[in-house]
VODO-41295 format. One record per residue (C-alpha): residue number from 1; x, y, z. Coordinates in nm, 2 decimals. Example, Ala and Ser with C-alpha at 12.3 -4.5 7.8 and 13.67 -1.06 7.14 Angstrom:
BEGIN
+------+--------+--------+--------+
! resi !     c1 !     c2 !     c3 !
+------+--------+--------+--------+
!    1 !   1.23 !  -0.45 !   0.78 !
!    2 !   1.37 !  -0.11 !   0.71 !
+------+--------+--------+--------+
// end
This chain:
BEGIN
+------+--------+--------+--------+
! resi !     c1 !     c2 !     c3 !
+------+--------+--------+--------+
!    1 !  -2.06 !   0.50 !  -1.70 !
!    2 !  -2.00 !   0.16 !  -1.53 !
!    3 !  -2.27 !  -0.11 !  -1.54 !
!    4 !  -2.35 !  -0.34 !  -1.25 !
!    5 !  -2.11 !  -0.62 !  -1.36 !
!    6 !  -1.82 !  -0.38 !  -1.40 !
!    7 !  -1.88 !  -0.23 !  -1.06 !
!    8 !  -1.90 !  -0.58 !  -0.91 !
!    9 !  -1.58 !  -0.69 !  -1.07 !
!   10 !  -1.39 !  -0.38 !  -0.97 !
!   11 !  -1.54 !  -0.41 !  -0.61 !
!   12 !  -1.39 !  -0.76 !  -0.58 !
!   13 !  -1.06 !  -0.63 !  -0.71 !
!   14 !  -1.06 !  -0.36 !  -0.44 !
!   15 !  -1.17 !  -0.59 !  -0.16 !
!   16 !  -0.92 !  -0.87 !  -0.24 !
!   17 !  -0.63 !  -0.63 !  -0.29 !
!   18 !  -0.69 !  -0.45 !   0.04 !
!   19 !  -0.83 !  -0.75 !   0.23 !
!   20 !  -1.10 !  -0.52 !   0.36 !
!   21 !  -1.44 !  -0.59 !   0.51 !
!   22 !  -1.66 !  -0.67 !   0.22 !
!   23 !  -1.98 !  -0.51 !   0.36 !
!   24 !  -1.80 !  -0.19 !   0.45 !
!   25 !  -1.61 !  -0.17 !   0.11 !
!   26 !  -1.92 !  -0.25 !  -0.08 !
!   27 !  -2.12 !   0.02 !   0.09 !
!   28 !  -1.86 !   0.28 !   0.00 !
!   29 !  -1.84 !   0.16 !  -0.36 !
!   30 !  -2.21 !   0.17 !  -0.41 !
!   31 !  -2.22 !   0.52 !  -0.26 !
!   32 !  -2.00 !   0.63 !  -0.56 !
!   33 !  -2.26 !   0.50 !  -0.80 !
!   34 !  -2.57 !   0.68 !  -0.69 !
!   35 !  -2.71 !   0.65 !  -1.04 !
!   36 !  -2.80 !   0.29 !  -0.96 !
!   37 !  -3.15 !   0.21 !  -0.86 !
!   38 !  -3.25 !  -0.03 !  -0.59 !
!   39 !  -3.26 !  -0.34 !  -0.82 !
!   40 !  -2.92 !  -0.26 !  -0.96 !
!   41 !  -2.76 !  -0.21 !  -0.61 !
!   42 !  -2.92 !  -0.54 !  -0.49 !
!   43 !  -2.78 !  -0.72 !  -0.80 !
!   44 !  -2.42 !  -0.59 !  -0.74 !
!   45 !  -2.45 !  -0.67 !  -0.37 !
!   46 !  -2.56 !  -1.03 !  -0.43 !
!   47 !  -2.28 !  -1.10 !  -0.68 !
!   48 !  -2.00 !  -0.94 !  -0.47 !
!   49 !  -2.12 !  -1.10 !  -0.15 !
!   50 !  -2.18 !  -1.43 !  -0.31 !
!   51 !  -1.84 !  -1.44 !  -0.47 !
!   52 !  -1.67 !  -1.37 !  -0.14 !
!   53 !  -1.88 !  -1.64 !   0.04 !
!   54 !  -1.80 !  -1.90 !  -0.23 !
!   55 !  -1.46 !  -1.78 !  -0.35 !
!   56 !  -1.25 !  -2.09 !  -0.31 !
!   57 !  -1.52 !  -2.32 !  -0.47 !
!   58 !  -1.55 !  -2.07 !  -0.76 !
!   59 !  -1.18 !  -2.06 !  -0.81 !
!   60 !  -1.18 !  -2.44 !  -0.79 !
!   61 !  -1.43 !  -2.45 !  -1.08 !
!   62 !  -1.23 !  -2.20 !  -1.29 !
!   63 !  -0.91 !  -2.39 !  -1.23 !
!   64 !  -1.07 !  -2.71 !  -1.35 !
!   65 !  -1.15 !  -2.56 !  -1.69 !
!   66 !  -0.86 !  -2.33 !  -1.74 !
!   67 !  -0.50 !  -2.42 !  -1.81 !
!   68 !  -0.40 !  -2.10 !  -1.63 !
!   69 !  -0.48 !  -2.12 !  -1.25 !
!   70 !  -0.68 !  -1.83 !  -1.11 !
!   71 !  -0.38 !  -1.72 !  -0.90 !
!   72 !  -0.18 !  -1.65 !  -1.21 !
!   73 !  -0.45 !  -1.45 !  -1.39 !
!   74 !  -0.47 !  -1.07 !  -1.41 !
!   75 !  -0.70 !  -0.94 !  -1.13 !
!   76 !  -0.95 !  -0.80 !  -1.38 !
!   77 !  -0.97 !  -1.13 !  -1.57 !
!   78 !  -1.01 !  -1.36 !  -1.28 !
!   79 !  -1.28 !  -1.14 !  -1.12 !
!   80 !  -1.48 !  -1.12 !  -1.45 !
!   81 !  -1.47 !  -1.50 !  -1.45 !
!   82 !  -1.57 !  -1.51 !  -1.08 !
!   83 !  -1.88 !  -1.30 !  -1.11 !
!   84 !  -1.97 !  -1.50 !  -1.42 !
!   85 !  -1.93 !  -1.84 !  -1.26 !
!   86 !  -2.13 !  -1.72 !  -0.95 !
!   87 !  -2.42 !  -1.62 !  -1.18 !
!   88 !  -2.40 !  -1.96 !  -1.36 !
!   89 !  -2.37 !  -2.18 !  -1.05 !
!   90 !  -2.55 !  -1.99 !  -0.78 !
!   91 !  -2.82 !  -1.77 !  -0.95 !
!   92 !  -3.09 !  -1.86 !  -1.19 !
!   93 !  -3.20 !  -1.51 !  -1.30 !
!   94 !  -2.97 !  -1.46 !  -1.60 !
!   95 !  -2.95 !  -1.70 !  -1.91 !
!   96 !  -2.61 !  -1.85 !  -1.94 !
!   97 !  -2.56 !  -1.72 !  -2.30 !
!   98 !  -2.62 !  -1.37 !  -2.17 !
!   99 !  -2.36 !  -1.42 !  -1.88 !
!  100 !  -2.10 !  -1.53 !  -2.13 !
!  101 !  -2.17 !  -1.24 !  -2.37 !
!  102 !  -2.17 !  -0.98 !  -2.09 !
!  103 !  -1.83 !  -1.12 !  -1.96 !
!  104 !  -1.67 !  -1.09 !  -2.31 !
!  105 !  -1.81 !  -0.73 !  -2.35 !
!  106 !  -1.68 !  -0.63 !  -2.01 !
!  107 !  -1.33 !  -0.76 !  -2.08 !
!  108 !  -1.32 !  -0.56 !  -2.39 !
!  109 !  -1.45 !  -0.25 !  -2.21 !
!  110 !  -1.19 !  -0.28 !  -1.94 !
!  111 !  -0.91 !  -0.29 !  -2.20 !
!  112 !  -0.85 !  -0.67 !  -2.24 !
!  113 !  -0.96 !  -0.73 !  -2.60 !
!  114 !  -0.69 !  -0.99 !  -2.65 !
!  115 !  -0.81 !  -1.19 !  -2.35 !
!  116 !  -1.18 !  -1.17 !  -2.43 !
!  117 !  -1.15 !  -1.50 !  -2.63 !
!  118 !  -0.99 !  -1.67 !  -2.33 !
!  119 !  -1.28 !  -1.56 !  -2.11 !
!  120 !  -1.53 !  -1.68 !  -2.37 !
!  121 !  -1.36 !  -2.02 !  -2.40 !
!  122 !  -1.34 !  -2.08 !  -2.02 !
!  123 !  -1.71 !  -1.98 !  -1.96 !
!  124 !  -1.84 !  -2.17 !  -2.26 !
!  125 !  -1.66 !  -2.48 !  -2.13 !
!  126 !  -1.81 !  -2.43 !  -1.78 !
!  127 !  -2.15 !  -2.38 !  -1.93 !
!  128 !  -2.14 !  -2.71 !  -2.12 !
!  129 !  -2.04 !  -2.89 !  -1.80 !
!  130 !  -2.24 !  -2.74 !  -1.52 !
!  131 !  -2.21 !  -3.04 !  -1.29 !
!  132 !  -1.83 !  -3.05 !  -1.31 !
!  133 !  -1.60 !  -3.08 !  -1.13 !
!  134 !  -1.75 !  -3.30 !  -0.86 !
!  135 !  -1.78 !  -3.14 !  -0.51 !
!  136 !  -1.44 !  -3.14 !  -0.34 !
!  137 !  -1.38 !  -3.34 !  -0.02 !
!  138 !  -1.19 !  -3.07 !   0.16 !
!  139 !  -1.41 !  -2.84 !   0.37 !
!  140 !  -1.19 !  -2.54 !   0.30 !
!  141 !  -1.26 !  -2.57 !  -0.08 !
!  142 !  -1.62 !  -2.69 !  -0.06 !
!  143 !  -1.72 !  -2.41 !   0.18 !
!  144 !  -1.45 !  -2.14 !   0.09 !
!  145 !  -1.27 !  -2.08 !   0.41 !
!  146 !  -0.92 !  -2.07 !   0.54 !
!  147 !  -0.79 !  -2.42 !   0.63 !
!  148 !  -0.73 !  -2.32 !   0.99 !
!  149 !  -1.10 !  -2.22 !   1.03 !
!  150 !  -1.22 !  -2.56 !   0.89 !
!  151 !  -0.98 !  -2.74 !   1.13 !
!  152 !  -1.08 !  -2.52 !   1.42 !
!  153 !  -1.45 !  -2.57 !   1.38 !
!  154 !  -1.41 !  -2.95 !   1.34 !
!  155 !  -1.21 !  -2.96 !   1.66 !
!  156 !  -1.47 !  -2.74 !   1.85 !
!  157 !  -1.79 !  -2.90 !   1.71 !
!  158 !  -1.70 !  -3.23 !   1.56 !
!  159 !  -1.69 !  -3.30 !   1.18 !
!  160 !  -2.06 !  -3.32 !   1.11 !
!  161 !  -2.16 !  -3.00 !   1.30 !
!  162 !  -1.86 !  -2.81 !   1.16 !
!  163 !  -1.97 !  -2.90 !   0.80 !
!  164 !  -2.33 !  -2.81 !   0.88 !
!  165 !  -2.22 !  -2.47 !   1.01 !
!  166 !  -1.99 !  -2.40 !   0.71 !
!  167 !  -2.27 !  -2.50 !   0.47 !
!  168 !  -2.50 !  -2.26 !   0.65 !
!  169 !  -2.26 !  -1.96 !   0.64 !
!  170 !  -2.23 !  -2.00 !   0.26 !
!  171 !  -2.59 !  -1.90 !   0.22 !
!  172 !  -2.70 !  -1.53 !   0.19 !
!  173 !  -2.77 !  -1.38 !   0.53 !
!  174 !  -3.11 !  -1.27 !   0.66 !
!  175 !  -3.17 !  -0.91 !   0.76 !
!  176 !  -3.34 !  -0.91 !   1.10 !
!  177 !  -3.51 !  -0.61 !   1.26 !
!  178 !  -3.56 !  -0.56 !   1.63 !
!  179 !  -3.89 !  -0.38 !   1.67 !
!  180 !  -3.89 !  -0.06 !   1.89 !
!  181 !  -4.19 !  -0.17 !   2.09 !
!  182 !  -4.20 !   0.17 !   2.26 !
!  183 !  -4.32 !   0.31 !   1.92 !
!  184 !  -4.49 !   0.02 !   1.74 !
!  185 !  -4.59 !  -0.34 !   1.77 !
!  186 !  -4.43 !  -0.62 !   1.56 !
!  187 !  -4.75 !  -0.68 !   1.37 !
!  188 !  -4.81 !  -0.31 !   1.30 !
!  189 !  -4.45 !  -0.27 !   1.18 !
!  190 !  -4.50 !  -0.58 !   0.95 !
!  191 !  -4.80 !  -0.41 !   0.79 !
!  192 !  -4.61 !  -0.08 !   0.76 !
!  193 !  -4.32 !  -0.26 !   0.59 !
!  194 !  -4.56 !  -0.42 !   0.34 !
!  195 !  -4.67 !  -0.06 !   0.25 !
!  196 !  -4.30 !   0.02 !   0.19 !
!  197 !  -4.27 !  -0.28 !  -0.04 !
!  198 !  -4.06 !  -0.48 !   0.20 !
!  199 !  -4.12 !  -0.85 !   0.23 !
!  200 !  -4.08 !  -0.97 !   0.59 !
!  201 !  -4.21 !  -1.22 !   0.84 !
!  202 !  -4.20 !  -1.28 !   1.22 !
!  203 !  -3.88 !  -1.42 !   1.37 !
!  204 !  -3.85 !  -1.78 !   1.46 !
!  205 !  -3.68 !  -1.72 !   1.80 !
!  206 !  -3.78 !  -1.37 !   1.93 !
!  207 !  -4.13 !  -1.22 !   1.94 !
!  208 !  -4.00 !  -0.87 !   1.87 !
!  209 !  -3.80 !  -0.97 !   1.56 !
!  210 !  -3.90 !  -0.94 !   1.20 !
!  211 !  -3.70 !  -1.12 !   0.93 !
!  212 !  -3.67 !  -0.94 !   0.60 !
!  213 !  -3.68 !  -1.16 !   0.29 !
!  214 !  -3.67 !  -0.90 !   0.02 !
!  215 !  -3.58 !  -0.54 !   0.03 !
!  216 !  -3.31 !  -0.29 !  -0.08 !
!  217 !  -3.18 !  -0.01 !   0.13 !
!  218 !  -3.31 !  -0.05 !   0.49 !
!  219 !  -3.18 !   0.29 !   0.60 !
!  220 !  -3.38 !   0.46 !   0.33 !
!  221 !  -3.71 !   0.34 !   0.46 !
!  222 !  -3.94 !   0.59 !   0.64 !
!  223 !  -4.00 !   0.34 !   0.91 !
!  224 !  -3.63 !   0.32 !   0.98 !
!  225 !  -3.59 !   0.69 !   0.98 !
!  226 !  -3.88 !   0.73 !   1.22 !
!  227 !  -3.71 !   0.49 !   1.47 !
!  228 !  -3.95 !   0.20 !   1.44 !
!  229 !  -3.67 !  -0.06 !   1.46 !
!  230 !  -3.30 !  -0.12 !   1.46 !
!  231 !  -3.11 !  -0.40 !   1.28 !
!  232 !  -3.00 !  -0.68 !   1.51 !
!  233 !  -2.96 !  -1.06 !   1.47 !
!  234 !  -3.20 !  -1.28 !   1.67 !
!  235 !  -2.92 !  -1.46 !   1.85 !
!  236 !  -2.79 !  -1.12 !   1.98 !
!  237 !  -3.15 !  -1.03 !   2.09 !
!  238 !  -3.17 !  -1.36 !   2.27 !
!  239 !  -2.87 !  -1.27 !   2.48 !
!  240 !  -3.04 !  -0.96 !   2.62 !
!  241 !  -3.37 !  -1.16 !   2.67 !
!  242 !  -3.18 !  -1.43 !   2.86 !
!  243 !  -3.06 !  -1.16 !   3.11 !
!  244 !  -3.42 !  -1.04 !   3.16 !
!  245 !  -3.36 !  -0.67 !   3.22 !
!  246 !  -3.64 !  -0.53 !   3.44 !
!  247 !  -3.80 !  -0.19 !   3.48 !
!  248 !  -3.66 !   0.10 !   3.69 !
!  249 !  -3.31 !  -0.05 !   3.71 !
!  250 !  -2.96 !   0.06 !   3.62 !
!  251 !  -2.79 !  -0.11 !   3.33 !
!  252 !  -2.43 !  -0.07 !   3.22 !
!  253 !  -2.33 !  -0.18 !   2.87 !
!  254 !  -1.95 !  -0.16 !   2.87 !
!  255 !  -1.88 !  -0.24 !   2.50 !
!  256 !  -2.21 !  -0.10 !   2.36 !
!  257 !  -2.15 !   0.02 !   2.00 !
!  258 !  -2.33 !   0.00 !   1.77 !
!  259 !  -2.59 !  -0.02 !   2.05 !
!  260 !  -2.82 !  -0.30 !   1.97 !
!  261 !  -2.82 !  -0.46 !   2.32 !
!  262 !  -2.87 !  -0.13 !   2.49 !
!  263 !  -3.16 !  -0.05 !   2.26 !
!  264 !  -3.33 !  -0.38 !   2.32 !
!  265 !  -3.27 !  -0.35 !   2.70 !
!  266 !  -3.45 !  -0.01 !   2.68 !
!  267 !  -3.74 !  -0.16 !   2.49 !
!  268 !  -3.78 !  -0.44 !   2.75 !
!  269 !  -3.70 !  -0.24 !   3.07 !
!  270 !  -3.91 !   0.07 !   3.07 !
!  271 !  -3.77 !   0.36 !   3.27 !
!  272 !  -3.43 !   0.18 !   3.31 !
!  273 !  -3.12 !   0.40 !   3.33 !
!  274 !  -2.88 !   0.27 !   3.08 !
!  275 !  -2.51 !   0.38 !   3.05 !
!  276 !  -2.37 !   0.27 !   2.71 !
!  277 !  -2.00 !   0.30 !   2.67 !
!  278 !  -1.74 !   0.26 !   2.40 !
!  279 !  -1.38 !   0.36 !   2.35 !
!  280 !  -1.41 !   0.47 !   1.98 !
!  281 !  -1.53 !   0.82 !   1.89 !
!  282 !  -1.68 !   0.72 !   1.56 !
!  283 !  -1.87 !   0.44 !   1.72 !
!  284 !  -2.00 !   0.67 !   1.99 !
!  285 !  -2.12 !   0.91 !   1.72 !
!  286 !  -2.31 !   0.62 !   1.55 !
!  287 !  -2.45 !   0.52 !   1.89 !
!  288 !  -2.57 !   0.87 !   1.97 !
!  289 !  -2.74 !   0.91 !   1.64 !
!  290 !  -2.92 !   0.58 !   1.68 !
!  291 !  -3.04 !   0.68 !   2.03 !
!  292 !  -3.19 !   1.00 !   1.89 !
!  293 !  -3.35 !   0.82 !   1.60 !
!  294 !  -3.51 !   0.56 !   1.83 !
!  295 !  -3.61 !   0.83 !   2.08 !
!  296 !  -3.46 !   0.64 !   2.38 !
!  297 !  -3.41 !   0.91 !   2.64 !
!  298 !  -3.30 !   0.67 !   2.91 !
!  299 !  -2.97 !   0.57 !   2.74 !
!  300 !  -2.66 !   0.78 !   2.80 !
!  301 !  -2.36 !   0.73 !   2.57 !
!  302 !  -2.02 !   0.77 !   2.73 !
!  303 !  -1.66 !   0.73 !   2.62 !
!  304 !  -1.47 !   0.48 !   2.84 !
!  305 !  -1.22 !   0.20 !   2.81 !
!  306 !  -1.39 !  -0.12 !   2.93 !
!  307 !  -1.07 !  -0.26 !   3.06 !
!  308 !  -1.04 !   0.03 !   3.31 !
!  309 !  -1.25 !   0.01 !   3.63 !
!  310 !  -1.46 !   0.32 !   3.70 !
!  311 !  -1.47 !   0.36 !   4.08 !
!  312 !  -1.77 !   0.59 !   4.06 !
!  313 !  -1.99 !   0.30 !   3.94 !
!  314 !  -1.88 !   0.04 !   4.19 !
!  315 !  -2.17 !  -0.19 !   4.30 !
!  316 !  -2.42 !   0.03 !   4.12 !
!  317 !  -2.57 !  -0.18 !   3.84 !
!  318 !  -2.86 !  -0.43 !   3.84 !
!  319 !  -2.73 !  -0.56 !   3.51 !
!  320 !  -2.39 !  -0.53 !   3.34 !
!  321 !  -2.37 !  -0.63 !   2.97 !
!  322 !  -2.03 !  -0.74 !   2.85 !
!  323 !  -2.06 !  -0.81 !   2.48 !
!  324 !  -1.69 !  -0.86 !   2.44 !
!  325 !  -1.46 !  -0.80 !   2.14 !
!  326 !  -1.41 !  -1.15 !   1.99 !
!  327 !  -1.29 !  -1.34 !   1.69 !
!  328 !  -1.63 !  -1.32 !   1.52 !
!  329 !  -1.64 !  -1.67 !   1.38 !
!  330 !  -2.02 !  -1.68 !   1.44 !
!  331 !  -2.08 !  -1.39 !   1.20 !
!  332 !  -1.92 !  -1.54 !   0.88 !
!  333 !  -2.25 !  -1.55 !   0.70 !
!  334 !  -2.28 !  -1.17 !   0.72 !
!  335 !  -1.90 !  -1.11 !   0.70 !
!  336 !  -1.76 !  -1.38 !   0.47 !
!  337 !  -1.43 !  -1.20 !   0.45 !
!  338 !  -1.36 !  -1.34 !   0.80 !
!  339 !  -1.34 !  -1.70 !   0.67 !
!  340 !  -1.11 !  -1.59 !   0.39 !
!  341 !  -0.88 !  -1.33 !   0.54 !
!  342 !  -0.87 !  -1.37 !   0.92 !
!  343 !  -0.53 !  -1.50 !   1.02 !
!  344 !  -0.51 !  -1.78 !   1.28 !
!  345 !  -0.29 !  -1.58 !   1.51 !
!  346 !  -0.53 !  -1.28 !   1.52 !
!  347 !  -0.73 !  -1.43 !   1.81 !
!  348 !  -0.43 !  -1.50 !   2.03 !
!  349 !  -0.47 !  -1.19 !   2.25 !
!  350 !  -0.84 !  -1.18 !   2.27 !
!  351 !  -0.88 !  -1.40 !   2.58 !
!  352 !  -0.66 !  -1.17 !   2.79 !
!  353 !  -0.86 !  -0.87 !   2.67 !
!  354 !  -1.19 !  -1.04 !   2.75 !
!  355 !  -1.07 !  -1.13 !   3.10 !
!  356 !  -0.95 !  -0.78 !   3.16 !
!  357 !  -1.29 !  -0.65 !   3.06 !
!  358 !  -1.47 !  -0.90 !   3.29 !
!  359 !  -1.24 !  -0.82 !   3.58 !
!  360 !  -1.33 !  -0.45 !   3.56 !
!  361 !  -1.70 !  -0.50 !   3.48 !
!  362 !  -1.79 !  -0.74 !   3.75 !
!  363 !  -1.72 !  -0.46 !   4.01 !
!  364 !  -2.01 !  -0.26 !   3.88 !
!  365 !  -2.26 !  -0.54 !   3.97 !
!  366 !  -2.44 !  -0.48 !   4.29 !
!  367 !  -2.50 !  -0.79 !   4.52 !
!  368 !  -2.78 !  -0.99 !   4.37 !
!  369 !  -2.73 !  -0.82 !   4.03 !
!  370 !  -2.65 !  -0.99 !   3.70 !
!  371 !  -2.37 !  -0.99 !   3.45 !
!  372 !  -2.43 !  -1.09 !   3.09 !
!  373 !  -2.13 !  -1.22 !   2.90 !
!  374 !  -2.16 !  -1.27 !   2.53 !
!  375 !  -1.96 !  -1.32 !   2.21 !
!  376 !  -2.04 !  -1.38 !   1.85 !
!  377 !  -1.79 !  -1.66 !   1.81 !
!  378 !  -1.74 !  -2.04 !   1.83 !
!  379 !  -1.42 !  -2.08 !   2.03 !
!  380 !  -1.41 !  -2.25 !   2.37 !
!  381 !  -1.11 !  -2.04 !   2.48 !
!  382 !  -1.32 !  -1.72 !   2.44 !
!  383 !  -1.64 !  -1.88 !   2.57 !
!  384 !  -1.65 !  -2.17 !   2.82 !
!  385 !  -1.29 !  -2.13 !   2.94 !
!  386 !  -1.37 !  -1.77 !   3.03 !
!  387 !  -1.68 !  -1.88 !   3.21 !
!  388 !  -1.49 !  -2.13 !   3.41 !
!  389 !  -1.21 !  -1.88 !   3.49 !
!  390 !  -1.47 !  -1.62 !   3.60 !
!  391 !  -1.67 !  -1.85 !   3.83 !
!  392 !  -1.35 !  -1.98 !   3.99 !
!  393 !  -1.21 !  -1.63 !   4.05 !
!  394 !  -1.51 !  -1.41 !   4.15 !
!  395 !  -1.81 !  -1.44 !   4.39 !
!  396 !  -2.07 !  -1.51 !   4.11 !
!  397 !  -2.28 !  -1.81 !   4.03 !
!  398 !  -2.43 !  -1.92 !   3.70 !
!  399 !  -2.79 !  -1.82 !   3.65 !
!  400 !  -3.05 !  -2.05 !   3.50 !
!  401 !  -3.21 !  -1.85 !   3.22 !
!  402 !  -3.39 !  -2.14 !   3.05 !
!  403 !  -3.73 !  -1.99 !   3.14 !
!  404 !  -3.65 !  -1.67 !   2.96 !
!  405 !  -3.59 !  -1.82 !   2.61 !
!  406 !  -3.76 !  -2.07 !   2.38 !
!  407 !  -3.77 !  -2.42 !   2.52 !
!  408 !  -3.60 !  -2.61 !   2.24 !
!  409 !  -3.35 !  -2.90 !   2.26 !
!  410 !  -3.06 !  -2.69 !   2.12 !
!  411 !  -3.09 !  -2.46 !   2.43 !
!  412 !  -3.07 !  -2.73 !   2.70 !
!  413 !  -2.76 !  -2.58 !   2.86 !
!  414 !  -2.93 !  -2.26 !   2.94 !
!  415 !  -3.03 !  -2.42 !   3.28 !
!  416 !  -2.66 !  -2.43 !   3.36 !
!  417 !  -2.62 !  -2.06 !   3.28 !
!  418 !  -2.46 !  -2.07 !   2.94 !
!  419 !  -2.55 !  -2.14 !   2.58 !
!  420 !  -2.37 !  -2.18 !   2.25 !
!  421 !  -2.59 !  -2.10 !   1.95 !
!  422 !  -2.48 !  -2.24 !   1.61 !
!  423 !  -2.59 !  -2.08 !   1.28 !
!  424 !  -2.75 !  -2.39 !   1.15 !
!  425 !  -2.99 !  -2.41 !   1.44 !
!  426 !  -3.22 !  -2.12 !   1.34 !
!  427 !  -3.04 !  -1.93 !   1.06 !
!  428 !  -2.89 !  -1.68 !   1.30 !
!  429 !  -2.54 !  -1.57 !   1.39 !
!  430 !  -2.33 !  -1.81 !   1.59 !
!  431 !  -2.34 !  -1.67 !   1.95 !
!  432 !  -2.24 !  -1.75 !   2.30 !
!  433 !  -2.44 !  -1.64 !   2.61 !
!  434 !  -2.35 !  -1.67 !   2.97 !
!  435 !  -2.54 !  -1.51 !   3.26 !
!  436 !  -2.39 !  -1.48 !   3.61 !
!  437 !  -2.55 !  -1.36 !   3.93 !
!  438 !  -2.35 !  -1.19 !   4.20 !
!  439 !  -2.37 !  -1.37 !   4.53 !
+------+--------+--------+--------+
// end
């Protein structure tokens, strides 16, 4: 039977070999080890996620103390070293001597008896020199990201803000719950979570948000199964709140899955008729299951390609939500594989896709209605350039939504109808919000 460290090392081998999404791969891997308890699953998750978030820096440390560079090592050996270095440098729960002993034992168990001495020597060397090597100057090494991402953020934000963002996304992410206020109040849910041994507190941006600080499997909680909340980042919540959905209105969410914005709109706008669309069957299945769990009878899931205009819905919506497919650079804290594996040319076609979706979606907005455009990225081509293009081309004007969101200096541009949220502001995802009103 595999222990936690072996599962973590093998998980990293699988993720790096396939360049797969770490959170998805880890979920499938842990499902194969149902003998693990909550604490064991949390330990594996922290090690695997932490190694991915800090991979380049960890390899930099290993390379400093090994004559053989990490790229030349066998996958099993380098990943045993990675999980060990992560525990030494980024965790304080396990004594260093135990980390070294466990690594040697794991190497032998995985069939590398001859190399166990090599592992022991490298780790003992690192243990004796915990402050070496000095922090590297290059952002891509210091914060473990692809060089193009470091350069892109520096160009978009300036050097200081880029470094602050990269430092933030190297930290473990929060889990944020959006309270289903149709069923329970935030305070009542906080008390319910305490009974379920979940440590949580109120969000720092959104009244209906709770930030979990210590838990295990959210989906296993009775409060989750009873539909008391859905998981959603506060920045994404703020986008819906900025658009101020109102009661007894029609809302169309054109790229809805997994459904968070539709759900929050339903909490805020009682008796609203919400059409939630997506093009992928498996995402629609997830959406429909969540609608049933949350008991949201006013949301109707439909399969539709958001780039194709549906004549039957022309001029019918009070609010259209366009949470567009994007490069996702604002979500690197939750999906650290993006900063490692995403190629620079992968975002080239996104702007055209986003504009096609906006072109079709704006025709659903009735005169005087609103269109919410949002992305979870930091990229002016996908954000402000699309805003400028949209306003020049179509009969819409930017809507001042400053009164709908917290009055803080970082949100000053909300009065001009748009807002770029950076992760370092409030420990949220990076997010872009623009709200337009049809003339």
